C-alpha positions in Angstrom: 0.0 0.0 0.0 0.9 3.6 -0.6 -0.4 6.9 0.8 -1.0 9.5 -1.9 0.1 12.4 0.2 0.9 16.1 0.4 3.0 17.1 3.5 1.3 20.5 4.1 -2.3 18.9 4.3 -3.5 18.5 7.8 -5.7 15.7 6.4 -2.7 13.8 5.0 -0.6 14.6 8.1 -3.1 12.8 10.4 -2.9 9.7 8.3 0.8 9.7 8.3 0.9 10.1 12.1 -1.4 7.1 12.5 0.8 5.1 10.0 3.8 5.8 12.1 2.1 5.0 15.4 1.0 1.7 14.1 4.4 1.0 12.5 2.8 0.2 9.1 4.8 -0.3 5.9 3.0 2.3 4.0 5.0 4.8 2.1 3.8 8.4 1.5 4.1 9.5 -2.2 3.3 12.5 -4.0 0.4 12.4 -6.5 1.4 11.6 -10.0 -1.4 13.8 -11.5 -1.8 17.5 -11.0 -4.6 18.2 -8.5 -8.0 19.4 -9.7 -7.1 18.5 -13.4 -9.6 16.6 -15.5 -7.0 13.6 -15.5 -6.9 13.7 -11.6 -10.6 13.9 -11.2 -11.0 11.0 -13.7 -8.7 8.8 -11.6 -9.9 9.9 -8.2 -13.5 11.2 -8.6 -13.8 12.7 -5.1 -10.8 15.0 -6.0 -9.2 14.9 -2.5 -5.9 14.1 -0.9 -4.9 11.9 0.9 -5.8 8.6 -0.9 -4.8 5.2 0.3 -3.6 3.1 -2.7 -4.5 -0.5 -1.9 -2.6 -3.6 -3.1 -5.4 -4.6 -5.4 -5.3 -1.4 -7.3 -8.3 0.3 -5.5 -8.1 3.8 -3.9 -9.6 4.6 -0.6 -10.3 8.5 -0.1 -11.2 10.5 2.9 -8.7 10.7 5.8 -11.1 9.6 8.5 -12.2 6.5 6.4 -8.5 5.7 5.8 -7.7 5.9 9.5 -10.7 3.7 10.5 -9.7 1.2 7.8 -6.2 1.0 8.9 -7.3 0.6 12.5 -9.6 -2.3 11.6 -7.2 -3.9 9.2 -4.1 -3.7 11.5 -5.6 -3.9 15.1 -2.1 -4.1 16.7 -1.0 -0.9 18.6 -4.7 0.3 18.7 -5.5 4.0 18.7 -9.2 3.5 19.2 -10.0 3.1 22.9 -11.6 -0.1 24.0 -14.1 1.5 26.4 -17.3 2.6 24.5 -17.3 6.1 26.2 -13.7 6.7 25.6 -14.0 5.7 22.0 -17.0 8.0 21.6 -15.0 10.9 23.0 -12.2 10.2 20.4 -14.8 10.4 17.8 -16.1 13.7 19.2 -12.7 15.2 18.9 -12.3 14.1 15.3 -15.9 15.3 14.5 -15.3 18.6 16.1 -12.2 19.1 14.1 -13.9 18.6 10.7 -17.3 20.0 11.4 -16.4 23.1 13.5 -12.7 24.0 13.6 -11.7 23.4 10.0 -14.7 25.4 8.6 -13.9 28.3 11.0 -10.4 28.4 9.5 -11.4 28.0 5.9 -11.6 31.8 5.1 -8.0 32.1 6.2 -6.8 29.3 4.0 -8.8 30.7 1.0 -7.1 34.1 1.6 -3.6 32.4 1.6 -4.3 30.5 -1.7 -6.3 33.2 -3.4 -4.9 36.8 -3.0 -8.1 38.3 -4.3 -10.2 36.6 -1.7 -11.3 39.0 1.2 -13.3 38.4 4.3 -14.2 40.1 7.6 -11.1 39.2 9.6 -12.5 40.7 12.9 -15.7 38.7 12.7 -13.9 35.6 11.6 -11.5 35.9 14.4 -14.4 35.9 16.9 -15.8 32.8 15.2 -12.5 30.9 15.6 -12.2 32.2 19.2 -15.6 31.0 20.2 -14.9 27.6 18.6 -11.7 27.2 20.5 -13.5 28.2 23.7 -16.0 25.5 23.2 -13.2 23.0 22.6 -11.4 24.2 25.7 -14.5 23.6 27.9 -15.0 20.2 26.3 -11.5 19.1 27.0 -11.8 20.3 30.6 -14.9 18.1 31.1 -13.9 15.0 29.2 -10.1 14.7 29.0 -7.9 14.0 31.9 -4.4 14.2 30.5 -2.8 12.5 33.5 -4.5 9.3 32.4 -5.1 10.0 28.8 -3.6 7.8 26.1 -3.2 9.2 22.4 -6.3 8.4 20.3 -7.3 8.9 16.8 -9.2 11.9 18.0 -6.0 13.6 19.2 -4.3 12.6 15.9 -7.1 14.1 13.9 -7.2 17.3 15.9 -3.5 18.1 16.3 -2.5 19.0 12.6 -5.6 21.3 12.2 -5.0 22.9 15.5 -1.3 23.7 14.4 -2.9 25.8 11.6 -4.7 28.0 14.1 -1.8 30.2 14.8 -0.4 30.0 11.3 -3.7 31.4 9.8 -5.3 33.5 12.4 -2.2 34.3 14.4 -0.7 35.9 11.3 -3.6 38.5 11.3 -4.3 39.0 15.0 -3.1 41.4 17.6 -3.3 38.8 20.4 -2.6 35.1 20.8 -5.9 33.6 20.0 -5.4 30.7 22.6 -4.7 33.2 25.5 -6.6 32.0 28.7 -7.6 28.6 27.1 -5.5 26.6 29.6 -7.0 23.2 28.9 -6.5 23.5 25.2 -2.9 24.8 25.6 -2.1 21.9 28.0 -3.5 19.5 25.6 -1.4 21.0 22.8 1.8 20.6 24.8 0.8 17.1 25.8 0.0 15.9 22.2 3.2 17.6 20.8 5.2 15.6 23.2 4.5 12.4 21.1 7.4 11.8 18.8 5.2 10.8 15.8 2.9 13.7 16.2 5.8 16.1 16.5 7.4 14.7 13.3 4.1 15.0 11.4 3.8 18.6 12.5 7.4 19.3 11.6 6.9 17.9 8.0 3.8 20.0 7.6 5.6 23.2 9.0 8.5 22.6 6.6 6.2 22.0 3.6 4.1 25.2 4.3 7.5 27.2 4.6 8.6 25.8 1.3 5.2 26.8 -0.3 5.5 30.4 1.2 9.0 30.8 -0.2 7.9 29.7 -3.6 5.2 32.4 -3.6 7.4 35.3 -2.3 
């Protein structure tokens, strides 16, 4: 198997982290076709990266689906908690990332990619801040870091959270996570994992290379 991957993508990064945590022999490779071209869409109809290239020639899209498949296919070194409530909490972290945090950051991503794109940065800052406050309170009520083991939920959230300061922080007067102690403590904790740290480092390096090419 291979992971069709872009290092700067938080969605691909979460899959790379899981692959390393489970010590799977799956190599990340760059796409052979240019993104969003008719050729790419003909080969991969959903038009998204990452993709898991299976040994039988099929392709599995969508990062969460890929992670769930790998967890089921390779149950050694599990990242899905055994206890139903803990497993549900892991899913909440993943769901919150993709249905709340990522959409709140989307205008900032668009502005980075499309110089002509404009939006109300003050209003969007407030949206991101409220989203992070909700996450902070949820972590306070549901995650005790003293007894917490890394889960798929943590792995999904970490790469997207890294982008918060890269996107919002570049346009804000204050650190947007100021006073969010539970979230900041979780961030320090998750970044202490070597595989998470490597994935974040790869993403940061890829983004820096992208920025240098544009300047």
